C-alpha positions in Angstrom: 0.0 0.0 0.0 2.8 2.4 0.8 4.5 1.8 -2.5 1.2 2.3 -4.3 0.6 5.6 -2.4 4.0 7.1 -3.2 4.1 6.0 -6.9 0.6 7.3 -7.5 1.4 10.7 -6.0 4.5 11.1 -8.0 2.6 10.1 -11.2 -0.2 12.5 -10.3 2.1 15.5 -9.8 4.0 14.8 -13.0 0.9 14.4 -15.2 -2.0 16.3 -13.5 -0.8 18.7 -10.9 -1.3 22.2 -12.4 -1.0 24.2 -9.2 1.2 27.2 -9.9 3.0 29.3 -7.3 5.9 31.7 -7.7 8.1 29.8 -5.2 7.4 26.3 -6.7 10.5 24.7 -8.0 12.7 27.2 -6.2 16.2 26.0 -5.1 17.3 29.1 -3.1 16.9 28.2 0.5 16.3 31.8 1.5 13.4 32.2 -0.8 12.0 28.8 0.2 12.2 29.9 3.8 10.4 33.2 3.1 7.6 31.4 1.2 7.1 28.8 3.9 7.0 31.3 6.7 4.5 33.5 4.9 2.3 30.5 4.2 2.1 29.5 7.9 -1.5 30.5 8.8 -1.9 32.3 5.5 -3.8 31.2 2.3 -1.7 30.8 -0.8 -3.9 33.4 -2.6 -3.1 36.0 0.0 0.5 35.0 0.5 1.5 35.2 -3.1 1.3 39.0 -3.3 3.1 39.4 0.1 5.9 37.0 -1.0 6.5 38.8 -4.3 6.6 42.2 -2.6 8.8 41.0 0.2 11.3 39.2 -2.0 11.4 42.3 -4.3 12.5 44.5 -1.3 14.5 41.9 0.6 15.9 39.5 -2.1 18.6 37.9 0.0 19.8 37.3 3.6 21.9 40.5 3.7 19.1 42.8 2.6 16.8 41.4 5.2 19.4 41.2 8.0 20.5 44.8 7.6 17.0 46.3 7.1 15.3 48.5 9.6 12.9 46.5 11.8 10.1 49.0 11.3 10.4 48.7 7.6 10.4 44.9 7.7 7.2 44.9 9.8 5.6 47.4 7.4 6.1 44.9 4.6 4.6 42.2 6.8 1.6 44.4 7.8 -1.7 42.6 7.4 -0.3 39.1 7.4 -0.9 38.6 11.1 0.9 36.2 13.4 3.7 38.7 13.8 5.9 36.4 15.8 6.7 34.9 12.4 8.2 38.2 11.3 10.1 38.7 14.5 11.7 35.2 14.2 12.4 35.7 10.5 14.3 38.9 11.2 16.2 37.3 14.2 17.3 34.3 12.2 18.3 36.4 9.2 20.6 38.5 11.4 22.0 35.3 13.0 22.8 33.8 9.6 24.3 37.0 8.4 26.5 37.5 11.4 27.3 34.0 12.5 27.1 32.0 9.3 28.7 34.6 7.0 25.4 35.1 5.3 25.3 31.5 4.0 22.1 29.6 4.7 22.7 26.3 6.7 22.7 23.1 4.5 22.2 20.5 7.2 18.7 19.7 8.6 19.9 19.9 12.2 21.3 23.4 11.7 18.2 24.6 9.8 15.7 23.4 12.5 17.9 25.0 15.1 17.1 28.5 13.7 14.6 30.5 15.6 11.1 30.2 14.2 11.9 27.2 12.1 10.2 24.0 13.2 10.4 20.4 11.8 8.0 21.1 8.9 9.7 24.3 7.6 13.1 22.7 8.1 12.1 19.6 6.1 10.7 21.8 3.3 13.9 23.8 3.0 16.1 20.7 3.4 14.3 18.7 0.7 13.5 21.5 -1.8 16.8 23.3 -1.7 19.3 20.5 -0.9 17.5 17.3 -1.8 17.7 15.9 1.7 15.3 13.0 2.6 13.1 14.7 5.2 9.3 14.4 5.0 7.1 17.5 5.5 4.1 17.1 7.8 1.6 20.0 7.6 -2.2 20.2 7.7 -2.5 19.0 4.1 -0.2 16.0 4.7 -2.0 15.0 7.9 -5.4 15.1 6.2 -4.2 13.0 3.2 -2.6 10.4 5.5 -5.5 10.3 7.9 -8.0 9.6 5.2 -5.9 7.2 3.1 -4.9 5.0 6.0 -8.0 5.5 8.0 -6.1 7.0 11.0 -8.7 8.1 13.6 -6.2 9.3 16.2 -7.0 12.9 17.1 -4.5 15.1 15.3 -4.3 17.6 18.1 -2.9 15.1 20.6 0.9 15.2 21.2 1.2 11.5 20.4 -0.3 12.1 16.9 2.7 14.1 15.7 5.0 11.2 16.1 2.6 8.8 14.4 2.1 11.0 11.4 5.8 11.9 11.1 6.8 8.2 11.1 4.2 7.4 8.5 5.3 10.3 6.3 8.9 9.3 6.5 8.0 5.7 5.5 6.2 7.0 2.4 8.8 9.6 1.4 10.5 9.0 -2.0 14.1 9.1 -0.8 15.4 9.7 -4.4 13.0 12.6 -5.1 12.1 14.1 -1.6 11.5 17.6 -2.8 9.2 16.5 -5.6 7.3 14.1 -3.4 6.9 16.6 -0.6 5.5 19.2 -3.0 3.2 16.6 -4.5 1.6 15.5 -1.2 1.1 19.1 -0.1 -0.4 20.1 -3.5 -2.6 17.0 -3.5 -4.0 17.9 -0.1 -4.7 21.4 -1.2 -6.3 20.6 -4.5 -7.8 17.1 -4.4 -8.0 15.9 -0.8 -9.4 19.2 0.4 -10.8 19.9 3.9 -14.3 20.4 2.5 -15.8 18.9 -0.7 -12.7 16.8 -1.6 -12.5 15.7 -5.2 -12.7 11.9 -4.5 -14.0 11.3 -8.0 -10.7 12.6 -9.4 -8.5 10.9 -6.8 -5.9 8.4 -8.1 -5.7 6.9 -4.5 -9.5 6.3 -4.3 -9.4 2.5 -4.6 -7.2 2.0 -1.6 -8.4 5.1 0.5 -9.8 3.7 3.8 -11.8 6.8 4.5 -13.5 6.6 1.0 -14.1 2.8 1.4 -15.6 3.3 4.9 -17.6 6.4 4.0 -15.6 8.5 6.5 -14.1 11.1 4.2 -16.0 13.9 5.9 -15.1 12.6 9.4 -11.3 12.5 9.0 -9.1 13.8 10.3 -10.5 14.3 13.8 -9.7 16.6 16.7 -10.2 15.8 20.4 -11.2 19.2 21.6 -12.6 22.5 20.4 -10.5 25.6 21.0 -12.0 28.0 23.5 -11.5 31.6 22.5 -11.0 34.5 24.9 -13.1 37.6 24.5 -11.3 41.0 24.6 -12.8 44.5 24.5 -10.5 47.2 23.1 -10.9 51.0 23.0 -8.3 52.8 20.9 -8.0 56.5 21.6 -6.4 58.7 18.9 -5.1 61.6 21.0 -4.4 64.6 18.7 -2.5 67.7 19.7 -1.1 70.4 17.3 -1.7 68.3 14.2 0.1 65.3 15.6 -1.2 62.0 17.0 0.5 59.7 19.5 1.5 56.1 18.9 3.7 53.5 20.5 5.2 50.1 19.7 3.6 47.1 21.3 6.0 45.1 23.4 5.6 42.2 25.8 4.3 38.8 24.7 0.8 39.8 23.8 -0.7 39.8 20.3 0.8 42.2 17.7 4.2 42.5 19.3 6.5 45.1 17.6 3.6 46.7 15.7 2.4 50.2 16.6 -0.9 51.3 18.1 -2.7 54.3 19.5 -3.5 54.5 23.2 -5.3 51.4 24.3 -7.9 51.1 27.0 -8.9 47.5 27.6 -12.0 46.7 29.7 -14.3 43.8 30.5 -17.0 45.3 28.3 -17.4 47.9 25.5 -17.9 51.5 26.6 -19.8 54.3 24.9 -18.3 57.7 24.5 -19.8 59.1 27.7 -18.4 56.3 29.7 -15.0 56.5 28.1 -14.3 60.2 28.7 -15.0 59.8 32.5 -12.9 56.6 32.8 -10.1 57.3 35.3 -7.3 56.4 32.9 -8.6 58.8 30.3 -9.1 61.5 32.9 -5.5 61.2 34.0 -4.3 61.5 30.5 -6.3 64.5 29.7 -5.4 66.0 33.1 -8.1 68.7 33.0 -7.0 69.9 29.6 -9.7 71.1 27.3 -10.7 68.4 24.8 -13.0 67.7 22.0 -14.3 64.3 20.8 -14.0 64.6 17.1 -15.2 61.1 16.2 -16.0 57.7 17.6 -16.6 54.5 15.6 -19.2 51.7 15.8 -17.8 48.5 17.3 -15.5 46.4 15.1 -14.7 42.7 15.4 -11.8 40.5 14.5 -11.3 36.8 15.3 -7.9 35.4 15.9 -6.9 31.8 16.5 -7.3 32.1 20.3 -9.2 35.3 20.8 -12.3 37.3 19.8 -11.6 41.0 19.6 -14.3 43.7 19.7 -13.4 47.3 19.9 -14.0 51.0 19.1 -12.0 54.0 18.0 -12.2 57.4 19.6 -10.6 60.5 18.2 -9.9 63.2 20.8 -8.3 66.6 20.2 -6.6 68.2 23.2 -5.3 71.7 23.9 -1.9 70.8 25.2 0.1 67.5 25.1 -1.7 64.5 26.7 -0.1 62.9 29.8 1.0 59.7 28.2 3.7 57.1 29.2 7.2 57.9 27.9 7.1 55.2 25.2 4.6 57.2 23.1 5.8 59.3 20.2 4.1 62.2 18.5 3.7 61.6 14.7 2.2 63.9 12.0 -0.7 62.4 10.2 1.2 62.1 7.0 3.9 59.9 8.7 1.5 57.3 10.0 1.8 55.4 6.8 5.5 54.6 7.6 4.6 52.6 10.7 3.3 49.0 10.8 -0.1 48.6 12.5 -2.1 45.5 13.2 -5.0 44.8 10.7 -7.5 45.8 13.4 -6.2 49.3 13.4 -5.1 49.5 9.8 -8.7 48.7 8.5 -10.0 51.6 10.5 -7.3 54.0 9.3 -8.0 53.1 5.7 -11.6 54.3 6.2 -10.3 57.7 7.5 -8.5 59.6 4.8 -6.7 61.8 7.4 -5.3 58.7 9.1 
């Protein structure tokens, strides 16, 4: 069965796979790395434009490693999961300074880089250097779970080892890059999460999920993710034609991106409640102010959180009493700073922001 599986996938990718991507067939480990990091938690359709723009500005290790952090995050703006960008920049600087700008060629050295896990390391190792390491991502897990009828919950720690061992057994050791690309493309275009194209599947006759009528039931998860609700109030304090922003630090969402003043509460406030809130009163410090605008509530769902928030634009006579990490920025310069999508979408609706 294993031999059948591997041969059929290779034949399928050589004769029927028409999935085109700008990084497909790439041998440069740097470009493969960039594409794989971008595609983590990002659809190919969205990632394509980001990849092309990112590579155009940062075509190699040196250009990325020596770039200004704010600019790099600006190019990442809108992709989300910003820890990817932080790790990308950290590892690029490590390779540039410690490896003389040469991307590591051994799997152990690749997987040791910050932000690169077994999947990404296997992709780089097999695509760039022809090393026999199997990739295991969501597409691969789905294909293996269905074909072999594996009903072990994929979110259990023990499942990772089982799927990796099975993937390594099936890997075409002579053509690891071609095989890895084939099984990922197959999961994305044929063995899809919803409405899989079983009628066009060359593995159909031996697929256990198809034979048992369990295609829609596999793979399975043991638990449903509970999402935390958060209520955000962003206040755009304006004084003398400038607004105040700061970089988000700590280990919360959107680290290293910029934001306006944030008031987070256990429920959404209206404008009357906001202006008398103690934190806002301290910032205004009895200065004259005018509420220029306030938005309806806006929502965004992240992997672990549900965000709901509002924006308030307040003009002050005199500089607001803000923490020292805030900087004053003219309206025209806001476009030079990376903001999370939650803020960016609001700014795009307001021409002056």
